[in-house]
Residue frames relative to the residue before (quaternion, step in Angstrom):
aa qw qx qy qz dx dy dz
M 1.0000 0.0000 0.0000 0.0000 0.00 0.00 0.00
K 0.5386 0.6288 -0.4084 0.3843 3.58 1.19 -0.38
W 0.6443 0.5231 -0.3310 0.4491 3.60 1.00 -0.76
L 0.6219 0.5339 -0.3416 0.4598 3.59 1.10 -0.66
R 0.6493 0.5024 -0.3078 0.4809 3.56 0.99 -0.83
S 0.6523 0.5071 -0.3103 0.4702 3.59 0.97 -0.83
F 0.6274 0.5347 -0.3241 0.4642 3.57 1.03 -0.81
W 0.6644 0.4983 -0.2906 0.4752 3.57 0.92 -0.95
D 0.6636 0.5154 -0.3068 0.4471 3.59 0.88 -0.92
F 0.6370 0.5243 -0.3294 0.4592 3.57 1.00 -0.80
W 0.7226 0.4488 -0.2651 0.4541 3.60 0.72 -1.01
Y 0.6106 0.5330 -0.3522 0.4680 3.57 1.07 -0.67
D 0.6845 0.4724 -0.2848 0.4766 3.58 0.88 -0.91
F 0.6541 0.5196 -0.3117 0.4528 3.59 1.02 -0.76
V 0.7335 0.4167 -0.2390 0.4809 3.60 0.85 -0.95
V 0.7530 0.3764 -0.2195 0.4931 3.58 0.73 -1.01
G 0.0667 -0.8479 0.5226 0.0590 3.58 0.86 -0.91
D 0.8081 -0.2426 0.2038 0.4965 3.54 -0.92 -0.95
D 0.7979 0.2669 -0.1123 0.5287 3.58 1.05 -0.64
W 0.2475 -0.7957 0.5365 0.1336 3.57 -0.26 1.23
R 0.5859 0.5887 -0.3755 0.4112 3.60 1.14 -0.51
G 0.6284 0.5319 -0.3245 0.4657 3.56 1.08 -0.71
A 0.6458 0.5090 -0.3165 0.4730 3.58 1.00 -0.80
V 0.6524 0.5043 -0.3139 0.4706 3.59 0.97 -0.83
T 0.6243 0.5408 -0.3362 0.4526 3.59 1.01 -0.77
I 0.7027 0.4609 -0.2759 0.4665 3.59 0.83 -0.93
V 0.6447 0.5047 -0.3303 0.4697 3.61 0.95 -0.79
T 0.6409 0.5109 -0.3206 0.4748 3.59 1.00 -0.78
A 0.6497 0.5078 -0.3171 0.4684 3.59 0.97 -0.82
L 0.6342 0.5178 -0.3332 0.4676 3.61 1.01 -0.72
I 0.6640 0.4989 -0.3065 0.4651 3.59 0.93 -0.86
V 0.6724 0.4879 -0.3043 0.4661 3.60 0.88 -0.91
T 0.6380 0.5203 -0.3274 0.4637 3.59 0.99 -0.80
A 0.6614 0.4982 -0.3102 0.4670 3.58 0.92 -0.88
L 0.6532 0.5054 -0.3205 0.4639 3.61 0.95 -0.79
L 0.6572 0.5063 -0.3196 0.4579 3.58 0.93 -0.82
V 0.6832 0.4874 -0.2919 0.4588 3.57 0.94 -0.84
H 0.7879 0.3726 -0.1879 0.4528 3.58 0.75 -1.03
V 0.7364 0.3963 -0.2357 0.4952 3.59 1.01 -0.66
A 0.7895 0.3092 -0.1560 0.5067 3.57 0.78 -1.03
H 0.3273 -0.7762 0.4756 0.2533 3.60 1.31 -0.16
V 0.3655 0.6999 -0.5076 0.3449 3.53 0.95 1.02
N 0.4041 -0.6764 0.5543 0.2682 3.56 -1.03 0.77
A 0.0510 0.8626 -0.4918 0.1067 3.58 0.16 1.35
W 0.1847 0.8128 -0.5316 0.1504 3.60 0.99 0.73
W 0.6364 0.5795 -0.3025 0.4093 3.57 1.12 -0.70
L 0.5810 0.6298 -0.3727 0.3562 3.60 1.14 -0.52
L 0.6692 0.5182 -0.3147 0.4296 3.60 0.91 -0.82
P 0.6784 0.4478 -0.3284 0.4810 3.69 0.78 -0.77
L 0.6188 0.5379 -0.3409 0.4599 3.59 1.05 -0.71
S 0.6628 0.4994 -0.2973 0.4720 3.58 0.98 -0.82
V 0.6301 0.5249 -0.3366 0.4627 3.59 1.01 -0.75
F 0.6853 0.4696 -0.2945 0.4724 3.61 0.85 -0.88
A 0.6443 0.5054 -0.3233 0.4742 3.60 0.99 -0.76
G 0.6630 0.4995 -0.3039 0.4676 3.58 0.96 -0.84
L 0.6328 0.5236 -0.3253 0.4687 3.57 1.04 -0.74
G 0.6560 0.5042 -0.3058 0.4711 3.58 0.95 -0.84
W 0.6430 0.5197 -0.3085 0.4705 3.56 1.00 -0.85
S 0.6682 0.4999 -0.2922 0.4671 3.57 0.94 -0.91
L 0.6690 0.4905 -0.3027 0.4693 3.60 0.93 -0.84
R 0.6283 0.5340 -0.3327 0.4576 3.57 1.02 -0.75
R 0.6677 0.4920 -0.2968 0.4733 3.56 0.96 -0.88
A 0.6812 0.5049 -0.2886 0.4448 3.58 1.01 -0.81
T 0.7577 0.4048 -0.2132 0.4655 3.60 1.04 -0.67
T 0.5482 0.5953 -0.4247 0.4058 3.60 1.18 -0.09
T 0.4217 -0.6907 0.5261 0.2615 3.53 -1.11 0.72
R 0.2449 -0.7629 0.5842 0.1296 3.51 -1.01 0.85
P 0.4911 -0.6859 0.4505 0.2925 3.58 -0.93 0.85
């Protein structure tokens, strides 16, 4: 069972890393893209790169703002 815990710890650290909000943004974008493609039959390839750039901008803004 130790290898299972190590496997989980590696992937959690790799995906979530320092910013859990970024991971949630990308997972949400993947789910919405999949729903648009499979349910609504929309060619939604553009949504994922747009979400990555928006999430990156949001993360950089949060990291560079001064806190009182």
